C-alpha positions as CSV (number, residue, x, y, z in Angstrom):
1,M,0.0,0.0,0.0
2,L,1.3,3.4,-0.9
3,R,1.9,6.0,1.8
4,Y,-0.8,8.2,0.3
5,E,-3.3,5.4,0.5
6,K,-2.5,4.9,4.2
7,M,-2.9,8.7,4.8
8,A,-6.4,8.6,3.2
9,D,-7.5,6.3,6.1
10,M,-6.4,8.9,8.6
11,L,-8.6,11.6,10.2
12,T,-7.8,15.1,11.1
13,T,-8.4,16.6,14.6
14,G,-11.4,18.5,13.2
15,E,-12.9,15.3,11.7
16,V,-12.5,13.4,14.9
17,A,-14.0,16.2,16.9
18,Y,-17.0,16.2,14.6
19,L,-17.5,12.4,14.8
20,L,-17.2,12.4,18.6
21,D,-19.3,15.6,19.0
22,V,-16.7,17.5,21.0
23,H,-14.5,20.5,20.4
24,A,-11.1,20.1,18.6
25,S,-9.4,21.2,21.8
26,T,-10.9,18.3,23.6
27,V,-9.5,15.9,21.0
28,R,-6.0,17.5,21.3
29,R,-6.3,17.2,25.1
30,W,-7.3,13.5,24.9
31,S,-4.4,13.0,22.6
32,N,-1.9,14.7,24.9
33,R,-3.2,12.5,27.8
34,G,-2.8,9.4,25.8
35,L,-6.5,8.6,25.6
36,L,-6.5,8.9,21.8
37,K,-3.5,7.6,19.8
38,A,-2.3,10.3,17.4
39,Y,0.3,10.2,14.7
40,R,2.3,13.3,13.8
41,V,2.7,14.0,10.1
42,G,4.2,16.6,7.8
43,P,6.7,19.3,8.6
44,R,4.3,21.0,11.1
45,G,3.7,17.8,13.0
46,E,-0.1,17.8,12.5
47,R,-2.0,15.1,14.3
48,R,-3.7,12.3,12.4
49,F,-5.9,9.6,13.8
50,R,-6.6,6.1,12.5
51,R,-10.2,5.4,11.9
52,D,-10.0,2.1,13.8
53,D,-8.6,3.7,16.9
54,I,-11.4,6.3,16.9
55,A,-14.0,3.5,16.5
56,V,-12.6,1.6,19.5
57,F,-12.4,4.8,21.5
58,F,-16.0,5.7,20.6
59,L,-17.3,2.2,21.6
60,E,-15.4,2.2,24.9
61,R,-16.8,5.6,25.7
62,A,-20.3,4.4,24.9
63,V,-20.0,1.4,27.1
64,R,-18.7,3.5,30.0
65,R,-21.6,5.8,29.7
66,Y,-24.1,3.0,29.4
67,T,-22.7,1.1,32.4
68,G,-22.1,4.3,34.5
69,Q,-18.3,3.8,34.7
70,K,-15.9,6.6,34.5
């Protein structure tokens, strides 16, 4: 798989924020705390997130809310 094709599967901070219905700053904070795995790309070190990682995070978050766990 080409590097470009791998990047197409990655999400930006804004896209993740939209999917999780939170502010982009929250996504960055979760990334800084290690709750969301981010990959730094490009010369500016922008964050990118794997779709699979976000799906797992979303499901874990839903289960915690449903079961009342923190």
